[in-house]
C-alpha positions in Angstrom: 0.0 0.0 0.0 2.8 2.4 0.9 4.5 1.7 -2.4 1.3 2.5 -4.3 0.9 5.7 -2.4 4.5 6.7 -3.1 4.0 5.9 -6.8 0.8 8.0 -7.0 2.5 10.9 -5.3 5.5 10.7 -7.6 3.2 10.7 -10.7 1.3 13.6 -9.4 4.5 15.6 -8.8 5.7 14.7 -12.3 2.4 15.8 -13.8 2.5 19.1 -11.9 6.1 19.6 -13.0 5.2 19.1 -16.7 2.3 21.6 -16.3 4.5 24.1 -14.6 7.0 23.9 -17.5 4.3 25.0 -19.9 4.1 28.4 -18.1 6.9 30.7 -19.1 8.4 32.3 -16.0 7.9 36.1 -15.8 11.4 37.3 -15.2 14.3 39.1 -17.0 15.9 35.8 -17.9 13.0 35.0 -20.2 11.6 38.5 -21.1 13.1 41.7 -22.3 10.9 44.1 -20.3 10.7 47.7 -21.4 8.2 49.9 -19.6 7.7 53.1 -17.7 7.3 50.8 -14.6 6.8 47.2 -13.8 6.4 45.1 -10.6 6.7 41.3 -10.3 4.3 40.3 -7.6 1.5 37.9 -6.6 -1.9 39.1 -7.8 -5.2 37.3 -7.5 -3.3 34.2 -6.4 -1.0 34.1 -9.4 2.7 35.0 -10.1 2.2 38.1 -12.2 3.7 41.2 -13.7 2.2 44.7 -13.3 3.2 46.2 -16.6 2.7 50.0 -17.1 3.2 51.9 -20.4 5.4 49.3 -22.0 5.9 45.8 -23.4 7.8 42.5 -22.7 9.4 40.6 -25.5 10.1 36.8 -25.2 13.9 36.3 -25.4 15.8 33.9 -27.6 12.7 32.4 -29.3 10.8 33.0 -32.5 7.2 32.1 -33.3 5.5 31.2 -36.5 2.6 28.8 -35.8 1.2 27.7 -32.5 -0.8 28.8 -29.5 -0.4 31.9 -27.3 -2.2 32.0 -24.0 -2.2 34.4 -21.1 -4.3 35.9 -18.3 -4.8 39.6 -17.9 -6.6 41.5 -15.2 -8.5 44.3 -16.9 -9.5 47.7 -15.6 -12.4 49.7 -17.0 -10.3 52.5 -18.5 -9.1 53.4 -21.9 -6.2 51.2 -22.9 -5.2 48.6 -25.5 -3.4 45.7 -23.8 -2.7 42.7 -26.0 -0.1 40.7 -27.9 2.0 41.1 -31.1 3.1 37.9 -32.8 5.4 37.2 -35.7 6.8 40.6 -34.9 9.8 41.8 -37.0 11.4 44.5 -34.8 13.5 45.7 -37.7 10.7 46.3 -40.3 7.9 47.1 -37.8 5.6 44.4 -39.3 3.6 42.1 -37.1 0.2 40.6 -36.4 -1.7 41.5 -33.3 -4.7 41.1 -31.1 -5.7 43.5 -28.3 -8.6 44.3 -26.1 -10.3 47.6 -25.4 -11.5 47.2 -21.8 -13.2 50.6 -21.9 -15.5 49.4 -24.7 -16.9 46.4 -22.9 -20.1 45.1 -24.6 -19.5 47.3 -27.6 -18.9 46.1 -31.2 -15.3 47.3 -31.0 -14.5 45.7 -27.6 -11.3 44.3 -29.1 -9.3 44.3 -32.3 -7.4 42.1 -34.7 -5.0 44.1 -36.9 -1.5 44.1 -38.4 1.2 46.6 -37.9 2.9 47.7 -41.1 6.1 49.6 -40.6 5.1 50.3 -37.0 1.6 51.7 -38.0 -1.5 49.8 -37.0 -4.2 50.7 -39.5 -7.2 49.9 -37.4 -9.1 52.6 -39.3 -9.1 50.2 -42.2 -9.5 46.9 -40.4 -12.7 47.6 -38.5 -16.1 46.0 -38.1 -17.3 42.5 -37.3 -14.5 41.0 -39.5 -11.9 42.1 -37.0 -13.8 42.8 -33.7 -16.6 41.4 -31.6 -18.7 42.6 -28.7 -17.7 41.1 -25.4 -18.7 41.8 -21.7 -15.4 41.9 -19.7 -15.1 40.9 -16.0 -13.0 43.4 -14.1 -13.0 41.4 -10.8 -10.9 38.5 -12.0 -8.6 37.3 -14.7 -9.6 37.4 -18.4 -8.1 34.4 -20.3 -6.9 35.0 -23.9 -6.0 32.2 -26.1 -4.9 32.6 -29.8 -4.4 29.8 -32.3 -2.2 30.6 -35.3 -1.7 28.4 -38.3 -0.1 29.8 -41.4 -2.5 32.5 -42.8 -5.3 31.9 -40.2 -5.9 32.8 -36.6 -8.6 32.4 -34.0 -9.1 33.9 -30.5 -10.9 32.3 -27.6 -11.8 34.4 -24.5 -12.3 33.0 -21.0 -11.8 29.3 -22.0 -14.6 29.4 -24.6 -14.9 26.1 -26.5 -15.7 27.9 -29.8 -13.8 30.8 -31.3 -15.0 34.3 -30.6 -13.3 35.5 -33.8 -11.6 33.9 -36.8 -9.6 36.0 -39.2 -7.1 35.9 -42.1 -3.7 37.2 -41.2 -2.2 40.1 -43.1 1.5 39.4 -43.6 3.3 36.4 -45.1 3.6 33.7 -42.5 7.2 34.0 -41.3 8.7 33.6 -37.8 9.0 36.5 -35.5 8.9 37.7 -31.9 6.1 37.5 -29.4 5.5 40.7 -27.5 3.0 41.3 -24.8 1.9 44.9 -24.0 0.2 46.2 -20.9 -1.6 49.2 -22.4 -0.6 52.8 -22.8 -0.1 54.9 -19.7 -2.3 52.4 -17.8 -0.9 49.4 -16.1 -2.3 45.8 -16.2 -1.4 42.5 -14.5 -0.4 39.7 -16.8 0.0 36.0 -15.6 0.1 32.4 -16.8 1.8 32.9 -20.1 2.0 29.8 -22.3 3.4 29.6 -25.8 3.4 26.4 -27.9 5.1 26.3 -31.4 3.2 23.3 -32.5 0.8 24.2 -35.4 -2.8 23.8 -33.9 -5.9 22.5 -35.6 -8.3 25.4 -36.0 -11.9 24.9 -34.8 -14.7 25.8 -37.3 -12.6 28.4 -39.1 -15.2 30.7 -40.8 -13.9 34.3 -41.1 -16.5 37.0 -41.7 -16.4 38.5 -45.2 -16.7 42.2 -45.8 -18.3 43.6 -49.0 -16.0 45.6 -51.3 -16.9 49.1 -52.3 -17.8 49.2 -56.0 -15.9 51.2 -58.5 -12.9 52.2 -56.4 -9.7 53.4 -58.0 -7.6 50.2 -57.6 -4.2 51.7 -57.1 -2.4 55.0 -56.3 1.1 56.1 -57.2 2.9 57.3 -54.0 5.6 59.9 -53.7 8.5 60.3 -51.2 7.7 61.8 -47.8 7.8 65.5 -47.1 6.8 68.0 -44.4 3.0 68.7 -44.2 3.6 72.4 -43.8 4.8 72.5 -47.4 1.3 72.2 -48.7 -0.1 75.0 -46.5 1.0 77.7 -48.9 -0.8 77.5 -52.3 1.8 79.7 -54.0 4.5 77.1 -53.4 2.6 74.0 -54.5 4.1 73.8 -58.0 7.6 73.6 -56.6 6.5 71.0 -54.0 4.9 68.8 -56.7 7.9 69.2 -59.1 10.4 68.1 -56.5 8.6 64.8 -55.7 10.2 61.4 -56.3 7.7 58.6 -57.1 8.2 55.4 -55.1 5.7 53.0 -56.6 2.0 52.0 -56.4 -0.2 50.8 -53.5 -3.2 48.6 -54.2 -6.6 48.9 -52.5 -7.0 46.4 -49.6 -10.2 45.0 -48.1 -12.0 46.4 -51.1 -11.9 49.7 -49.1 -8.6 51.7 -49.3 -4.9 51.7 -50.1 -2.4 51.4 -47.3 0.3 54.0 -47.9 2.5 52.3 -45.2 3.1 49.4 -47.6 5.6 51.8 -49.3 6.4 54.5 -46.8 7.8 54.2 -43.3 6.5 57.0 -41.1 8.6 56.0 -38.1 12.0 55.5 -39.7 13.3 59.0 -38.7 13.0 60.6 -42.1 11.5 64.1 -41.8 7.9 64.5 -42.9 4.5 62.8 -42.5 3.0 63.6 -45.9 3.0 62.0 -49.4 1.4 62.7 -52.7 -1.0 60.0 -53.9 -1.5 60.4 -57.6 -4.0 59.2 -60.3 -4.2 60.3 -63.9 -7.7 60.9 -65.3 -8.3 61.0 -69.1 -11.6 62.7 -69.9 -13.3 62.5 -73.3 -14.6 66.0 -72.9 -14.6 69.1 -70.6 -16.9 67.9 -67.9 -17.6 68.2 -64.1 -17.6 64.9 -62.2 -18.3 64.1 -58.6 -15.4 62.4 -56.9 -16.1 60.5 -53.7 -13.1 59.8 -51.4 -11.8 59.0 -48.0 -8.4 59.4 -46.3 -6.5 59.3 -43.0 -5.6 61.5 -41.3 -5.6 64.8 -43.4 -5.6 65.7 -47.0 -5.1 68.5 -49.6 -6.7 67.7 -52.9 -4.9 69.2 -56.0 -6.3 69.0 -59.5 -4.0 70.0 -62.3 -1.8 72.0 -59.9 -4.6 73.8 -58.2 -5.6 73.1 -54.6 -9.4 72.5 -54.4 -10.0 70.9 -51.0 -8.5 70.5 -47.4 -9.9 68.2 -44.8 -9.2 66.2 -41.6 -10.5 62.8 -40.8 -8.3 61.9 -37.8 -9.5 60.2 -34.6 -11.7 62.6 -32.6 -11.4 65.3 -35.2 -15.2 65.8 -35.6 -16.4 64.9 -32.1 -15.1 63.1 -29.1 -16.5 59.7 -30.2 -15.3 60.0 -33.8 -13.1 57.0 -34.8 -11.8 58.3 -38.1 -12.5 55.0 -39.9 -12.0 55.0 -43.7 -14.8 55.2 -46.2 -16.3 57.4 -48.9 -17.4 60.1 -46.5 -16.3 63.2 -48.5 -16.8 64.4 -52.0 -15.7 67.2 -54.4 -16.8 68.2 -57.9 -13.8 67.9 -60.2 -13.8 70.4 -63.2 -12.0 68.1 -65.7 -10.6 69.3 -69.0 -10.6 67.2 -72.1 -7.6 64.9 -72.2 -5.2 64.3 -69.3 -5.9 65.5 -65.7 -3.7 64.9 -62.8 -5.3 64.4 -59.4 -3.0 64.6 -56.4 -4.0 63.9 -52.8 -1.4 65.1 -50.3 -2.1 62.7 -47.4 -0.7 63.4 -43.9 -0.7 60.9 -41.1 -0.5 60.9 -37.3 -1.6 57.4 -36.2 -4.2 54.7 -36.9 -3.6 54.1 -40.6 -2.1 56.1 -43.6 -4.9 55.6 -46.1 -6.4 56.9 -49.3 -9.4 55.8 -51.4 -11.8 57.2 -54.0 -14.0 56.6 -56.9 -16.2 58.3 -59.6 -19.6 56.9 -59.1 -20.3 57.9 -62.7 -17.2 57.3 -64.7 -18.8 57.8 -68.1 -16.3 59.3 -70.5 -13.3 58.7 -68.1 -10.3 56.5 -68.2 -8.3 56.1 -64.9 -4.6 55.5 -65.2 
């Protein structure tokens, strides 16, 4: 009997040891912690880190496919705690999922989105395809589990047996870093971090589709970056235009808008936050056409060298709840001449997506190059 008891105890200890090995210790041996402040402490019965205004990167390991799990104790205040995965710290590209604890119960209570050259264009990747309503519990841990397999990902909250969200990933599936973040100026407790690099089997993978906007200009030619103040003086526009160097074209994504960050890196230290986005319009006759467009964050529209519009669409620019999401929310009548017309959109960016889109709802007599 004593032998059987000892054997049972040994097996139990071995099982607990294996389970414990699945949890990555929260310490500076395993994590590169960069934050305004952090504290390693017991919280709600778990070994945890209180991470304020910063992030923690898993050391000496890369991640491509697998499972990422962690617990986070949320507070009902504006913040965006979550995880980057397949992160390339040199290019600024990554995949990510984060929560908005201040939006509990709302359709945008969380967000799946990429970063492209250190910009996260959530103003493009919005709606039920990339977010879902969820009622958060602020009294205990919220469990987050993400399955990643090649181009596909799913998230499960609070040990749900079915995915809360399934989505197609945005970048090519290559290995990168895993980075947990605790929010902006706010701090959050994080515990029980587990990361497996074994490709998981996804459960009922059915991502939501989003309808494309009909008739969009499919690509825009993008210039080099320059200072936004240069387009503030109409008398100097011609010299600004003539000095531009053209970098290539960006294609419309999500059937909604072109992501300028595919070409330009706003955060690489180069002066400027503005580019010219160009299309050539060939008109059969002299005619006036309505051009519907959207942008982020600010724009100056220039037709054949003449400025005809200025606007802002940045977050909270129109009221305190305004998100600045991209769509065909503005319009101008273009006085087109017969033959070649050059439409330039000087697009300036702060954060949330460097974007441009547009269409002629009636393109009779027009050819877009």
